[in-house]
MARLUM-428532 format. One record per residue (C-alpha): x, y, z; residue number from 1; chain; residue in three letters. Coordinates in steps of 0.05 Angstrom, whole numbers, plus 5000, padded with zeros to 4 digits. Layout:
u->X; v->Y; w->Z; num->NUM; chaine->A; residu->ALA
...
# end
This chain:
u->6518; v->5605; w->6907; num->1; chaine->A; residu->UNK
u->6484; v->5665; w->6899; num->2; chaine->A; residu->UNK
u->6416; v->5673; w->6892; num->3; chaine->A; residu->UNK
u->6379; v->5693; w->6825; num->4; chaine->A; residu->UNK
u->6309; v->5702; w->6832; num->5; chaine->A; residu->UNK
u->6266; v->5726; w->6774; num->6; chaine->A; residu->UNK
u->6186; v->5761; w->6783; num->7; chaine->A; residu->UNK
u->6152; v->5760; w->6724; num->8; chaine->A; residu->UNK
u->6087; v->5807; w->6725; num->9; chaine->A; residu->UNK
u->6035; v->5810; w->6666; num->10; chaine->A; residu->UNK
u->6024; v->5878; w->6642; num->11; chaine->A; residu->UNK
u->5950; v->5905; w->6659; num->12; chaine->A; residu->UNK
u->5934; v->5830; w->6658; num->13; chaine->A; residu->UNK
u->5852; v->5825; w->6658; num->14; chaine->A; residu->UNK
u->5854; v->5880; w->6603; num->15; chaine->A; residu->UNK
u->5917; v->5846; w->6564; num->16; chaine->A; residu->UNK
u->5885; v->5783; w->6564; num->17; chaine->A; residu->UNK
u->5819; v->5802; w->6532; num->18; chaine->A; residu->UNK
u->5856; v->5842; w->6485; num->19; chaine->A; residu->UNK
u->5904; v->5783; w->6459; num->20; chaine->A; residu->UNK
u->5840; v->5744; w->6450; num->21; chaine->A; residu->UNK
u->5801; v->5796; w->6409; num->22; chaine->A; residu->UNK
u->5874; v->5810; w->6361; num->23; chaine->A; residu->UNK
u->5875; v->5740; w->6354; num->24; chaine->A; residu->UNK
u->5796; v->5739; w->6332; num->25; chaine->A; residu->UNK
u->5808; v->5794; w->6285; num->26; chaine->A; residu->UNK
u->5783; v->5856; w->6331; num->27; chaine->A; residu->UNK
u->5811; v->5919; w->6358; num->28; chaine->A; residu->UNK
u->5873; v->5921; w->6406; num->29; chaine->A; residu->UNK
u->5842; v->5943; w->6471; num->30; chaine->A; residu->UNK
u->5911; v->5962; w->6491; num->31; chaine->A; residu->UNK
u->5919; v->6023; w->6437; num->32; chaine->A; residu->UNK
u->5852; v->6057; w->6453; num->33; chaine->A; residu->UNK
u->5822; v->6082; w->6509; num->34; chaine->A; residu->UNK
u->5787; v->6020; w->6542; num->35; chaine->A; residu->UNK
u->5772; v->5980; w->6607; num->36; chaine->A; residu->UNK
u->5752; v->5916; w->6640; num->37; chaine->A; residu->UNK
u->5690; v->5930; w->6684; num->38; chaine->A; residu->UNK
u->5627; v->5900; w->6712; num->39; chaine->A; residu->UNK
u->5560; v->5909; w->6688; num->40; chaine->A; residu->UNK
u->5541; v->5986; w->6687; num->41; chaine->A; residu->UNK
u->5468; v->5982; w->6698; num->42; chaine->A; residu->UNK
u->5491; v->5946; w->6770; num->43; chaine->A; residu->UNK
u->5525; v->5974; w->6825; num->44; chaine->A; residu->UNK
u->5576; v->5926; w->6824; num->45; chaine->A; residu->UNK
u->5605; v->5961; w->6758; num->46; chaine->A; residu->UNK
u->5666; v->5987; w->6770; num->47; chaine->A; residu->UNK
u->5735; v->5992; w->6731; num->48; chaine->A; residu->UNK
u->5775; v->5927; w->6740; num->49; chaine->A; residu->UNK
u->5836; v->5940; w->6697; num->50; chaine->A; residu->UNK
u->5849; v->5996; w->6645; num->51; chaine->A; residu->UNK
u->5888; v->6009; w->6583; num->52; chaine->A; residu->UNK
u->5945; v->6069; w->6581; num->53; chaine->A; residu->UNK
u->5902; v->6108; w->6545; num->54; chaine->A; residu->UNK
u->5849; v->6109; w->6586; num->55; chaine->A; residu->UNK
u->5898; v->6124; w->6644; num->56; chaine->A; residu->UNK
u->5921; v->6177; w->6603; num->57; chaine->A; residu->UNK
u->5846; v->6210; w->6616; num->58; chaine->A; residu->UNK
u->5849; v->6198; w->6694; num->59; chaine->A; residu->UNK
u->5807; v->6128; w->6687; num->60; chaine->A; residu->UNK
u->5825; v->6094; w->6751; num->61; chaine->A; residu->UNK
u->5821; v->6020; w->6776; num->62; chaine->A; residu->UNK
u->5765; v->6012; w->6829; num->63; chaine->A; residu->UNK
u->5717; v->6072; w->6808; num->64; chaine->A; residu->UNK
u->5650; v->6074; w->6785; num->65; chaine->A; residu->UNK
u->5636; v->6063; w->6711; num->66; chaine->A; residu->UNK
u->5601; v->6121; w->6711; num->67; chaine->A; residu->UNK
u->5656; v->6166; w->6735; num->68; chaine->A; residu->UNK
u->5702; v->6133; w->6689; num->69; chaine->A; residu->UNK
u->5656; v->6147; w->6629; num->70; chaine->A; residu->UNK
u->5644; v->6220; w->6649; num->71; chaine->A; residu->UNK
u->5726; v->6227; w->6641; num->72; chaine->A; residu->UNK
u->5732; v->6191; w->6582; num->73; chaine->A; residu->UNK
u->5667; v->6189; w->6547; num->74; chaine->A; residu->UNK
u->5691; v->6144; w->6486; num->75; chaine->A; residu->UNK
u->5722; v->6088; w->6534; num->76; chaine->A; residu->UNK
u->5709; v->6023; w->6508; num->77; chaine->A; residu->UNK
u->5686; v->5972; w->6563; num->78; chaine->A; residu->UNK
u->5692; v->5897; w->6559; num->79; chaine->A; residu->UNK
u->5657; v->5850; w->6611; num->80; chaine->A; residu->UNK
u->5704; v->5799; w->6655; num->81; chaine->A; residu->UNK
u->5714; v->5731; w->6633; num->82; chaine->A; residu->UNK
u->5746; v->5687; w->6692; num->83; chaine->A; residu->UNK
u->5754; v->5635; w->6648; num->84; chaine->A; residu->UNK
u->5794; v->5663; w->6607; num->85; chaine->A; residu->UNK
u->5840; v->5698; w->6652; num->86; chaine->A; residu->UNK
u->5847; v->5627; w->6690; num->87; chaine->A; residu->UNK
u->5875; v->5595; w->6621; num->88; chaine->A; residu->UNK
u->5920; v->5654; w->6609; num->89; chaine->A; residu->UNK
u->5942; v->5646; w->6671; num->90; chaine->A; residu->UNK
u->5963; v->5569; w->6667; num->91; chaine->A; residu->UNK
u->5992; v->5586; w->6596; num->92; chaine->A; residu->UNK
u->6045; v->5637; w->6624; num->93; chaine->A; residu->UNK
u->6064; v->5592; w->6683; num->94; chaine->A; residu->UNK
u->6073; v->5530; w->6635; num->95; chaine->A; residu->UNK
u->6122; v->5578; w->6592; num->96; chaine->A; residu->UNK
u->6156; v->5599; w->6656; num->97; chaine->A; residu->UNK
u->6169; v->5529; w->6679; num->98; chaine->A; residu->UNK
u->6207; v->5513; w->6617; num->99; chaine->A; residu->UNK
u->6262; v->5561; w->6648; num->100; chaine->A; residu->UNK
u->6267; v->5533; w->6719; num->101; chaine->A; residu->UNK
u->6227; v->5480; w->6756; num->102; chaine->A; residu->UNK
u->6222; v->5523; w->6814; num->103; chaine->A; residu->UNK
u->6160; v->5565; w->6796; num->104; chaine->A; residu->UNK
u->6121; v->5601; w->6849; num->105; chaine->A; residu->UNK
u->6059; v->5626; w->6830; num->106; chaine->A; residu->UNK
u->6036; v->5681; w->6867; num->107; chaine->A; residu->UNK
u->5976; v->5706; w->6840; num->108; chaine->A; residu->UNK
u->5939; v->5697; w->6783; num->109; chaine->A; residu->UNK
u->5983; v->5748; w->6734; num->110; chaine->A; residu->UNK
u->6056; v->5740; w->6766; num->111; chaine->A; residu->UNK
u->6107; v->5686; w->6792; num->112; chaine->A; residu->UNK
u->6175; v->5689; w->6821; num->113; chaine->A; residu->UNK
u->6222; v->5638; w->6789; num->114; chaine->A; residu->UNK
u->6282; v->5616; w->6823; num->115; chaine->A; residu->UNK
u->6343; v->5607; w->6771; num->116; chaine->A; residu->UNK
u->6395; v->5590; w->6823; num->117; chaine->A; residu->UNK
u->6440; v->5539; w->6789; num->118; chaine->A; residu->UNK
u->6415; v->5545; w->6720; num->119; chaine->A; residu->UNK
u->6468; v->5580; w->6700; num->120; chaine->A; residu->UNK
u->6501; v->5526; w->6657; num->121; chaine->A; residu->UNK
u->6440; v->5534; w->6613; num->122; chaine->A; residu->UNK
u->6422; v->5605; w->6623; num->123; chaine->A; residu->UNK
u->6498; v->5634; w->6636; num->124; chaine->A; residu->UNK
u->6466; v->5709; w->6623; num->125; chaine->A; residu->UNK
u->6411; v->5726; w->6672; num->126; chaine->A; residu->UNK
u->6391; v->5787; w->6632; num->127; chaine->A; residu->UNK
u->6388; v->5751; w->6553; num->128; chaine->A; residu->UNK
u->6346; v->5689; w->6594; num->129; chaine->A; residu->UNK
u->6293; v->5747; w->6619; num->130; chaine->A; residu->UNK
u->6294; v->5778; w->6555; num->131; chaine->A; residu->UNK
u->6283; v->5712; w->6521; num->132; chaine->A; residu->UNK
u->6230; v->5687; w->6566; num->133; chaine->A; residu->UNK
u->6191; v->5758; w->6555; num->134; chaine->A; residu->UNK
u->6195; v->5747; w->6478; num->135; chaine->A; residu->UNK
u->6170; v->5679; w->6484; num->136; chaine->A; residu->UNK
u->6107; v->5693; w->6523; num->137; chaine->A; residu->UNK
u->6089; v->5762; w->6483; num->138; chaine->A; residu->UNK
u->6105; v->5720; w->6416; num->139; chaine->A; residu->UNK
u->6063; v->5647; w->6443; num->140; chaine->A; residu->UNK
u->6013; v->5687; w->6473; num->141; chaine->A; residu->UNK
u->6000; v->5753; w->6448; num->142; chaine->A; residu->UNK
u->6009; v->5787; w->6518; num->143; chaine->A; residu->UNK
u->6075; v->5831; w->6547; num->144; chaine->A; residu->UNK
u->6105; v->5818; w->6618; num->145; chaine->A; residu->UNK
u->6150; v->5852; w->6658; num->146; chaine->A; residu->UNK
u->6213; v->5816; w->6693; num->147; chaine->A; residu->UNK
u->6250; v->5836; w->6757; num->148; chaine->A; residu->UNK
u->6320; v->5803; w->6763; num->149; chaine->A; residu->UNK
u->6348; v->5807; w->6828; num->150; chaine->A; residu->UNK
u->6382; v->5757; w->6883; num->151; chaine->A; residu->UNK
u->6316; v->5755; w->6921; num->152; chaine->A; residu->UNK
u->6242; v->5747; w->6920; num->153; chaine->A; residu->UNK
u->6236; v->5816; w->6949; num->154; chaine->A; residu->UNK
u->6273; v->5860; w->6897; num->155; chaine->A; residu->UNK
u->6249; v->5817; w->6847; num->156; chaine->A; residu->UNK
u->6181; v->5844; w->6849; num->157; chaine->A; residu->UNK
u->6199; v->5914; w->6870; num->158; chaine->A; residu->UNK
u->6249; v->5909; w->6800; num->159; chaine->A; residu->UNK
u->6185; v->5894; w->6757; num->160; chaine->A; residu->UNK
u->6142; v->5950; w->6792; num->161; chaine->A; residu->UNK
u->6203; v->6004; w->6753; num->162; chaine->A; residu->UNK
u->6180; v->6023; w->6678; num->163; chaine->A; residu->UNK
u->6126; v->5984; w->6638; num->164; chaine->A; residu->UNK
u->6105; v->5949; w->6594; num->165; chaine->A; residu->UNK
u->6145; v->5899; w->6566; num->166; chaine->A; residu->UNK
u->6214; v->5913; w->6604; num->167; chaine->A; residu->UNK
u->6264; v->5874; w->6637; num->168; chaine->A; residu->UNK
u->6294; v->5907; w->6700; num->169; chaine->A; residu->UNK
u->6345; v->5890; w->6753; num->170; chaine->A; residu->UNK
u->6352; v->5903; w->6823; num->171; chaine->A; residu->UNK
u->6413; v->5878; w->6854; num->172; chaine->A; residu->UNK
u->6442; v->5896; w->6923; num->173; chaine->A; residu->UNK
u->6493; v->5943; w->6893; num->174; chaine->A; residu->UNK
u->6438; v->5981; w->6851; num->175; chaine->A; residu->UNK
u->6397; v->5997; w->6909; num->176; chaine->A; residu->UNK
u->6425; v->6065; w->6925; num->177; chaine->A; residu->UNK
u->6415; v->6088; w->6851; num->178; chaine->A; residu->UNK
u->6348; v->6052; w->6833; num->179; chaine->A; residu->UNK
u->6317; v->6039; w->6905; num->180; chaine->A; residu->UNK
u->6330; v->6086; w->6954; num->181; chaine->A; residu->UNK
u->6310; v->6150; w->6920; num->182; chaine->A; residu->UNK
u->6240; v->6125; w->6920; num->183; chaine->A; residu->UNK
u->6176; v->6148; w->6954; num->184; chaine->A; residu->UNK
u->6162; v->6098; w->7024; num->185; chaine->A; residu->UNK
u->6096; v->6083; w->6987; num->186; chaine->A; residu->UNK
u->6133; v->6046; w->6935; num->187; chaine->A; residu->UNK
u->6164; v->5991; w->6985; num->188; chaine->A; residu->UNK
u->6132; v->5931; w->6989; num->189; chaine->A; residu->UNK
u->6079; v->5927; w->7045; num->190; chaine->A; residu->UNK
u->6089; v->6000; w->7065; num->191; chaine->A; residu->UNK
u->6010; v->6016; w->7073; num->192; chaine->A; residu->UNK
u->5973; v->6081; w->7068; num->193; chaine->A; residu->UNK
u->5971; v->6093; w->7139; num->194; chaine->A; residu->UNK
u->6041; v->6071; w->7151; num->195; chaine->A; residu->UNK
u->6068; v->6115; w->7093; num->196; chaine->A; residu->UNK
u->6039; v->6175; w->7131; num->197; chaine->A; residu->UNK
u->6062; v->6159; w->7200; num->198; chaine->A; residu->UNK
u->6133; v->6162; w->7162; num->199; chaine->A; residu->UNK
u->6122; v->6224; w->7125; num->200; chaine->A; residu->UNK
u->6105; v->6252; w->7182; num->201; chaine->A; residu->UNK
u->6162; v->6239; w->7223; num->202; chaine->A; residu->UNK
u->6205; v->6264; w->7162; num->203; chaine->A; residu->UNK
u->6216; v->6198; w->7125; num->204; chaine->A; residu->UNK
u->6198; v->6209; w->7058; num->205; chaine->A; residu->UNK
u->6242; v->6163; w->7013; num->206; chaine->A; residu->UNK
u->6262; v->6089; w->7021; num->207; chaine->A; residu->UNK
u->6332; v->6112; w->7032; num->208; chaine->A; residu->UNK
u->6309; v->6148; w->7092; num->209; chaine->A; residu->UNK
u->6281; v->6088; w->7125; num->210; chaine->A; residu->UNK
u->6344; v->6048; w->7109; num->211; chaine->A; residu->UNK
u->6384; v->6100; w->7140; num->212; chaine->A; residu->UNK
u->6336; v->6106; w->7203; num->213; chaine->A; residu->UNK
u->6351; v->6091; w->7271; num->214; chaine->A; residu->UNK
u->6319; v->6024; w->7280; num->215; chaine->A; residu->UNK
u->6292; v->6037; w->7351; num->216; chaine->A; residu->UNK
u->6264; v->6105; w->7326; num->217; chaine->A; residu->UNK
u->6232; v->6066; w->7263; num->218; chaine->A; residu->UNK
u->6198; v->6011; w->7311; num->219; chaine->A; residu->UNK
u->6169; v->6069; w->7364; num->220; chaine->A; residu->UNK
u->6138; v->6098; w->7301; num->221; chaine->A; residu->UNK
u->6109; v->6037; w->7264; num->222; chaine->A; residu->UNK
u->6103; v->5986; w->7310; num->223; chaine->A; residu->UNK
u->6165; v->5923; w->7323; num->224; chaine->A; residu->UNK
u->6150; v->5877; w->7271; num->225; chaine->A; residu->UNK
u->6127; v->5935; w->7224; num->226; chaine->A; residu->UNK
u->6192; v->5974; w->7240; num->227; chaine->A; residu->UNK
u->6244; v->5913; w->7230; num->228; chaine->A; residu->UNK
u->6210; v->5886; w->7169; num->229; chaine->A; residu->UNK
u->6212; v->5959; w->7128; num->230; chaine->A; residu->UNK
u->6282; v->5967; w->7156; num->231; chaine->A; residu->UNK
u->6300; v->5900; w->7125; num->232; chaine->A; residu->UNK
u->6264; v->5916; w->7066; num->233; chaine->A; residu->UNK
u->6294; v->5982; w->7058; num->234; chaine->A; residu->UNK
u->6362; v->5954; w->7058; num->235; chaine->A; residu->UNK
u->6345; v->5900; w->7003; num->236; chaine->A; residu->UNK
u->6344; v->5837; w->7058; num->237; chaine->A; residu->UNK
u->6302; v->5782; w->7044; num->238; chaine->A; residu->UNK
u->6310; v->5710; w->7052; num->239; chaine->A; residu->UNK
u->6246; v->5670; w->7034; num->240; chaine->A; residu->UNK
u->6248; v->5621; w->6989; num->241; chaine->A; residu->UNK
u->6207; v->5607; w->6916; num->242; chaine->A; residu->UNK
u->6161; v->5560; w->6935; num->243; chaine->A; residu->UNK
u->6133; v->5498; w->6890; num->244; chaine->A; residu->UNK
u->6077; v->5502; w->6928; num->245; chaine->A; residu->UNK
u->6056; v->5565; w->6953; num->246; chaine->A; residu->UNK
u->6044; v->5579; w->7030; num->247; chaine->A; residu->UNK
u->5974; v->5586; w->7059; num->248; chaine->A; residu->UNK
u->5950; v->5656; w->7052; num->249; chaine->A; residu->UNK
u->5934; v->5700; w->7111; num->250; chaine->A; residu->UNK
u->5863; v->5690; w->7108; num->251; chaine->A; residu->UNK
u->5803; v->5673; w->7052; num->252; chaine->A; residu->UNK
u->5754; v->5724; w->7043; num->253; chaine->A; residu->UNK
u->5687; v->5741; w->6997; num->254; chaine->A; residu->UNK
u->5637; v->5802; w->6990; num->255; chaine->A; residu->UNK
u->5590; v->5826; w->6951; num->256; chaine->A; residu->UNK
u->5563; v->5901; w->6940; num->257; chaine->A; residu->UNK
u->5487; v->5876; w->6930; num->258; chaine->A; residu->UNK
u->5441; v->5902; w->6875; num->259; chaine->A; residu->UNK
u->5387; v->5918; w->6923; num->260; chaine->A; residu->UNK
u->5396; v->5931; w->6988; num->261; chaine->A; residu->UNK
u->5390; v->5888; w->7043; num->262; chaine->A; residu->UNK
u->5327; v->5905; w->7091; num->263; chaine->A; residu->UNK
u->5316; v->5835; w->7130; num->264; chaine->A; residu->UNK
u->5346; v->5783; w->7163; num->265; chaine->A; residu->UNK
u->5326; v->5729; w->7115; num->266; chaine->A; residu->UNK
u->5352; v->5766; w->7062; num->267; chaine->A; residu->UNK
u->5428; v->5774; w->7093; num->268; chaine->A; residu->UNK
u->5419; v->5701; w->7117; num->269; chaine->A; residu->UNK
u->5420; v->5674; w->7036; num->270; chaine->A; residu->UNK
u->5476; v->5726; w->7031; num->271; chaine->A; residu->UNK
u->5517; v->5701; w->7090; num->272; chaine->A; residu->UNK
u->5507; v->5628; w->7068; num->273; chaine->A; residu->UNK
u->5528; v->5646; w->6995; num->274; chaine->A; residu->UNK
u->5595; v->5682; w->7025; num->275; chaine->A; residu->UNK
u->5603; v->5624; w->7074; num->276; chaine->A; residu->UNK
u->5598; v->5566; w->7019; num->277; chaine->A; residu->UNK
u->5645; v->5609; w->6977; num->278; chaine->A; residu->UNK
u->5701; v->5610; w->7036; num->279; chaine->A; residu->UNK
u->5691; v->5546; w->7062; num->280; chaine->A; residu->UNK
u->5701; v->5516; w->6996; num->281; chaine->A; residu->UNK
u->5771; v->5544; w->6980; num->282; chaine->A; residu->UNK
u->5789; v->5531; w->7057; num->283; chaine->A; residu->UNK
u->5776; v->5457; w->7042; num->284; chaine->A; residu->UNK
u->5812; v->5459; w->6978; num->285; chaine->A; residu->UNK
u->5872; v->5482; w->7010; num->286; chaine->A; residu->UNK
u->5871; v->5424; w->7066; num->287; chaine->A; residu->UNK
u->5868; v->5490; w->7116; num->288; chaine->A; residu->UNK
u->5822; v->5503; w->7182; num->289; chaine->A; residu->UNK
u->5798; v->5571; w->7206; num->290; chaine->A; residu->UNK
u->5800; v->5598; w->7280; num->291; chaine->A; residu->UNK
u->5770; v->5665; w->7273; num->292; chaine->A; residu->UNK
u->5706; v->5684; w->7233; num->293; chaine->A; residu->UNK
u->5690; v->5761; w->7220; num->294; chaine->A; residu->UNK
u->5639; v->5792; w->7184; num->295; chaine->A; residu->UNK
u->5639; v->5866; w->7159; num->296; chaine->A; residu->UNK
u->5571; v->5906; w->7127; num->297; chaine->A; residu->UNK
u->5569; v->5968; w->7100; num->298; chaine->A; residu->UNK
u->5509; v->6016; w->7096; num->299; chaine->A; residu->UNK
u->5472; v->6052; w->7043; num->300; chaine->A; residu->UNK
u->5507; v->6110; w->7074; num->301; chaine->A; residu->UNK
u->5574; v->6074; w->7066; num->302; chaine->A; residu->UNK
u->5584; v->6073; w->7136; num->303; chaine->A; residu->UNK
u->5628; v->6007; w->7148; num->304; chaine->A; residu->UNK
u->5619; v->5958; w->7212; num->305; chaine->A; residu->UNK
u->5651; v->5889; w->7225; num->306; chaine->A; residu->UNK
u->5661; v->5842; w->7284; num->307; chaine->A; residu->UNK
u->5696; v->5777; w->7294; num->308; chaine->A; residu->UNK
u->5704; v->5718; w->7328; num->309; chaine->A; residu->UNK
u->5754; v->5677; w->7362; num->310; chaine->A; residu->UNK
u->5743; v->5598; w->7350; num->311; chaine->A; residu->UNK
u->5759; v->5543; w->7413; num->312; chaine->A; residu->UNK
u->5761; v->5496; w->7366; num->313; chaine->A; residu->UNK
u->5786; v->5502; w->7287; num->314; chaine->A; residu->UNK
u->5735; v->5490; w->7227; num->315; chaine->A; residu->UNK
u->5724; v->5476; w->7154; num->316; chaine->A; residu->UNK
u->5652; v->5462; w->7160; num->317; chaine->A; residu->UNK
u->5608; v->5506; w->7122; num->318; chaine->A; residu->UNK
u->5545; v->5503; w->7169; num->319; chaine->A; residu->UNK
u->5592; v->5519; w->7230; num->320; chaine->A; residu->UNK
u->5621; v->5584; w->7193; num->321; chaine->A; residu->UNK
u->5550; v->5604; w->7175; num->322; chaine->A; residu->UNK
u->5520; v->5596; w->7246; num->323; chaine->A; residu->UNK
u->5583; v->5639; w->7265; num->324; chaine->A; residu->UNK
u->5569; v->5695; w->7212; num->325; chaine->A; residu->UNK
u->5498; v->5693; w->7229; num->326; chaine->A; residu->UNK
u->5515; v->5709; w->7305; num->327; chaine->A; residu->UNK
u->5555; v->5769; w->7286; num->328; chaine->A; residu->UNK
u->5512; v->5791; w->7241; num->329; chaine->A; residu->UNK
u->5458; v->5804; w->7294; num->330; chaine->A; residu->UNK
u->5510; v->5834; w->7336; num->331; chaine->A; residu->UNK
u->5532; v->5881; w->7283; num->332; chaine->A; residu->UNK
u->5458; v->5908; w->7248; num->333; chaine->A; residu->UNK
u->5400; v->5944; w->7280; num->334; chaine->A; residu->UNK
u->5358; v->5908; w->7241; num->335; chaine->A; residu->UNK
u->5328; v->5971; w->7202; num->336; chaine->A; residu->UNK
u->5390; v->6011; w->7168; num->337; chaine->A; residu->UNK
u->5390; v->5985; w->7090; num->338; chaine->A; residu->UNK
u->5458; v->5948; w->7078; num->339; chaine->A; residu->UNK
u->5487; v->5956; w->7008; num->340; chaine->A; residu->UNK
u->5549; v->5909; w->7031; num->341; chaine->A; residu->UNK
u->5563; v->5844; w->7068; num->342; chaine->A; residu->UNK
u->5631; v->5810; w->7068; num->343; chaine->A; residu->UNK
u->5662; v->5750; w->7107; num->344; chaine->A; residu->UNK
u->5738; v->5737; w->7114; num->345; chaine->A; residu->UNK
u->5769; v->5669; w->7150; num->346; chaine->A; residu->UNK
u->5842; v->5686; w->7192; num->347; chaine->A; residu->UNK
u->5884; v->5648; w->7236; num->348; chaine->A; residu->UNK
u->5896; v->5589; w->7189; num->349; chaine->A; residu->UNK
u->5919; v->5529; w->7200; num->350; chaine->A; residu->UNK
u->5933; v->5457; w->7161; num->351; chaine->A; residu->UNK
u->5874; v->5412; w->7185; num->352; chaine->A; residu->UNK
u->5903; v->5381; w->7250; num->353; chaine->A; residu->UNK
u->5875; v->5314; w->7272; num->354; chaine->A; residu->UNK
u->5819; v->5314; w->7324; num->355; chaine->A; residu->UNK
u->5804; v->5263; w->7380; num->356; chaine->A; residu->UNK
u->5750; v->5219; w->7366; num->357; chaine->A; residu->UNK
u->5682; v->5230; w->7398; num->358; chaine->A; residu->UNK
u->5608; v->5226; w->7386; num->359; chaine->A; residu->UNK
u->5617; v->5304; w->7371; num->360; chaine->A; residu->UNK
u->5674; v->5298; w->7320; num->361; chaine->A; residu->UNK
u->5640; v->5242; w->7289; num->362; chaine->A; residu->UNK
u->5585; v->5288; w->7271; num->363; chaine->A; residu->UNK
u->5631; v->5340; w->7251; num->364; chaine->A; residu->UNK
u->5662; v->5294; w->7205; num->365; chaine->A; residu->UNK
u->5596; v->5272; w->7172; num->366; chaine->A; residu->UNK
u->5586; v->5342; w->7161; num->367; chaine->A; residu->UNK
u->5649; v->5361; w->7132; num->368; chaine->A; residu->UNK
u->5636; v->5291; w->7089; num->369; chaine->A; residu->UNK
u->5567; v->5322; w->7063; num->370; chaine->A; residu->UNK
u->5614; v->5392; w->7050; num->371; chaine->A; residu->UNK
u->5663; v->5344; w->7011; num->372; chaine->A; residu->UNK
u->5618; v->5316; w->6968; num->373; chaine->A; residu->UNK
u->5578; v->5376; w->6948; num->374; chaine->A; residu->UNK
u->5653; v->5403; w->6931; num->375; chaine->A; residu->UNK
u->5665; v->5351; w->6887; num->376; chaine->A; residu->UNK
u->5600; v->5354; w->6850; num->377; chaine->A; residu->UNK
u->5604; v->5435; w->6843; num->378; chaine->A; residu->UNK
u->5674; v->5425; w->6821; num->379; chaine->A; residu->UNK
u->5646; v->5375; w->6761; num->380; chaine->A; residu->UNK
u->5584; v->5401; w->6744; num->381; chaine->A; residu->UNK
u->5579; v->5467; w->6762; num->382; chaine->A; residu->UNK
u->5567; v->5511; w->6821; num->383; chaine->A; residu->UNK
u->5484; v->5505; w->6805; num->384; chaine->A; residu->UNK
u->5485; v->5432; w->6806; num->385; chaine->A; residu->UNK
u->5466; v->5426; w->6881; num->386; chaine->A; residu->UNK
u->5443; v->5479; w->6930; num->387; chaine->A; residu->UNK
u->5429; v->5476; w->7001; num->388; chaine->A; residu->UNK
u->5352; v->5475; w->7016; num->389; chaine->A; residu->UNK
u->5361; v->5549; w->7051; num->390; chaine->A; residu->UNK
u->5398; v->5588; w->6994; num->391; chaine->A; residu->UNK
u->5356; v->5614; w->6943; num->392; chaine->A; residu->UNK
u->5353; v->5617; w->6874; num->393; chaine->A; residu->UNK
u->5374; v->5692; w->6873; num->394; chaine->A; residu->UNK
u->5426; v->5675; w->6931; num->395; chaine->A; residu->UNK
u->5449; v->5610; w->6889; num->396; chaine->A; residu->UNK
u->5465; v->5658; w->6828; num->397; chaine->A; residu->UNK
u->5499; v->5709; w->6873; num->398; chaine->A; residu->UNK
u->5546; v->5650; w->6906; num->399; chaine->A; residu->UNK
u->5562; v->5624; w->6830; num->400; chaine->A; residu->UNK
u->5590; v->5703; w->6813; num->401; chaine->A; residu->UNK
u->5631; v->5713; w->6883; num->402; chaine->A; residu->UNK
u->5663; v->5642; w->6875; num->403; chaine->A; residu->UNK
u->5684; v->5662; w->6803; num->404; chaine->A; residu->UNK
u->5706; v->5730; w->6830; num->405; chaine->A; residu->UNK
u->5741; v->5716; w->6892; num->406; chaine->A; residu->UNK
u->5794; v->5667; w->6863; num->407; chaine->A; residu->UNK
u->5831; v->5723; w->6828; num->408; chaine->A; residu->UNK
u->5840; v->5769; w->6900; num->409; chaine->A; residu->UNK
u->5912; v->5795; w->6904; num->410; chaine->A; residu->UNK
# end
């Protein structure tokens, strides 16, 4: 039986969700005017998180400072992020998607894959089903989605990125030559900027050029693994299943642009503890452990530095992650240069394995039990319900902001 996959992607999710809420409350539709979701302009975290199409017409870009966006569009209407709203809207549209098939994989907060294979008895016409789903989300929840329809996840995702908003597009294997191959290499899933630049320097400009390339030459240009992957993708080949429970991510990360430059070790340690608590809690929530910890810093002159450590023993314990992050930080920082940003990431993940019994592991289990107790208290009563004694109140507040923000990484 041939597979049939839908990819559902909310159009300008953060802005659409805020706009839908305001319309429901009798307010103005932000989607129809130059508007954006942005952090506080008075703080250095004030950047554009999402924008309307009218704002895009003024040249407003996601990720740029609010001050730059306002210079381009003085009448830009700004709304603060509302993560509780985003989580609620995400749950609501996923719930509707599950009415069409029991096999739904939540890919991120604003997109999912639906395996419609075997649902032909209920939905014999895929395009009619996709349009019905699209319209039901709009009519019920007040925001639009794009839906890509294809025979695998890759092509469904590529299709949903075609013309927006509120559209259904197909990308079946027989449509590759007309719909996929003419596109620039940068449009291909997993083709990053550096890879695209390398390909363009070699005279490979379109996805079709990749598909028709000699595989040996391609691997020599961008590496064996990347070359093979992009060659398969450019030819529309992908066998990955739609998962009821998504696989572990490649890593967890948290970073914060500081309101005031860090100038002391104590201030840095407070931030690192906050970051450690954030990423370790997410690690434990997914039943995972890390074997690699990395710290990155950015100076007030925007110079970036990073360092990582491979661990002999996997961990999900906050104190261990914090201790390693401090060591890495000491290796990175000269103790004088003011720091604008601190970041922490955990990679080389695995599902937590059983450990051999020992006095050392008993001590670790006690620490893990403490961590899980803290997780439960915070889950029930809020992040500020309990703090470690070495974490100051300002840093605890920052921890809450980080934990909210990093739930929504791409």
